N, C-alpha and C positions, 0 to 999 in steps of 0.2 A: 850183586849176587856173587861175583868172583871174590870180593873182599870177605864175605861171610864164609865161603868155602875155605879160603886161606886161613882165616882165624880158627875155624874148627880143626883143620889139619894141623896147624901150629900148636894148638892146645893139646890135641891128642898125642902129637909127637913129643911134646914137653913132658907129659905125664906118663906116657908108656915107654919111651925110649931112655928116660933118665939121662939127659944130656949133661947134667952137672956131675954125675958119677959120685954121688954122696954115699957115705957108709950107711948100712942098715940102721944102726942106732940113731944116727942123725935124722934119717927119714922118719923113724918111729916117733922121735921127740917132736919133730915138726908136724907130723900127722895129729898127734894128741893136742898140740897147741892150736892147730887150725880148727880142730873139732870144737874146742872150748870157745875160741874166738867167734866161730860161726854161730854157735848156740847163743852166746851173749848178744851178738849183733841181731840175730832174729828176735830175741826177747826185747831189745831196745826198739827196733823198727816196728815190731808188732804193737808194743805199748804206745808208741807215738802215733801210729796209725789209728789205733782204737781211740786214743784221746782226741785226735783230730776229728774222727767220725762223730764221736759223742758231742764235741763242741760245735760242729757244723750243724747238727740237727737241733741243738738247743738254742743257738743264736739266730735271731732273725736277720733280715736284710739291713736293718739300721744298727746292728750291733747290740741290740737289747735282747734279753732273754724272752723267748716266746712263752706265752702261757699255754698250758696243756689244753687240748680241745675240750669244749664243754660237753658234759654228758647230758643227754636228753632224758628228762624225767617225766615228760608228758605221756599219757597213755596213748596207745595206738589209735584209739577212736578220735582223739583230738588232732592227730596228725593227718588222718585220712577221712575225708567226708564219707558219709554213709554210702555204701554200695561200691566203693572203689577197691575194697579188699575182699578177696574170696571168703565166703563163710566156711566155718569149720564144722 
């Protein structure tokens, strides 16, 4: 817990106190680059996560593609014996 508090305090100090004493133009350029880099990183990680999720649901335990579940085409009366379904 103490380590977490020290990390939070260190990060806040670094971003709020400006210990590097950089000029405003440099900070502005770094801020723009950081925004673009974070946007591209989010796009890459999101795409990879989406691809892995789609792949994990499509591939079975033996590494083969699973077939989609069969659609039942039988009428309700064939699935349920007489008297088990409430009358309408």
